[in-house]
C-alpha positions, 0 to 999 in steps of 0.5 A, a space after each residue: 532498477 525500478 523494482 515496484 514498476 508495474 506490480 500489484 499487491 493485495 492487503 492480507 492484514 491491517 491493524 486499522 481495519 478488517 480485511 476482507 480476504 475475498 475483496 481486499 484492498 489492491 494497490 498498482 505500484 508504478 515507479 521510475 528513478 526512485 519515484 513511486 505512485 499508484 492507486 488503490 481501491 477495495 475494502 473500506 476504499 473507493 478511490 486512493 492514489 499515493 506517491 513518494 520515493 523508494 531508497 532501497 527497500 524502504 517506500 515512503 509516501 503520502 496518501 489520500 483516499 475516499 471511504 466507501 462509508 463517506 468521507 476522506 482519509 490521508 496520511 504518510 507510510 513507510 513500508 519495508 520491502 521483503 521477499 517471500 520464499 517463492 520470490 513474491 515481494 511483500 510489503 510491511 507498511 507502517 502508517 498514520 492518518 492525518 490528525 491521528 496519533 495512532 500507528 498502524 501496521 499493514 502487510 500486502 502481498 504481491 499478486 503474481 499474474 500467469 
């Protein structure tokens, strides 16, 4: 089952930065046979990519992105997949930037298109 394939998420909170709820970071996910990949943009990010794996309700990825303020960032994360009462998926992500020991947490909610 390719649970995340073709799904879009938006960031609703993060301990690493302020989330602009009118223009949040958006993530597009793809999945095949347990391999997960995708892209993201918005907020503090101009262009980002990630790749990793999903094992049950845990997604482990490595990511890299260009920053809107200039420069780049990358790191690793583990997300727990939850299902909201309305059936949308939510990702609770614990992540860490390369070269920084600080652990951050973000929450992303699935965007359902009509």
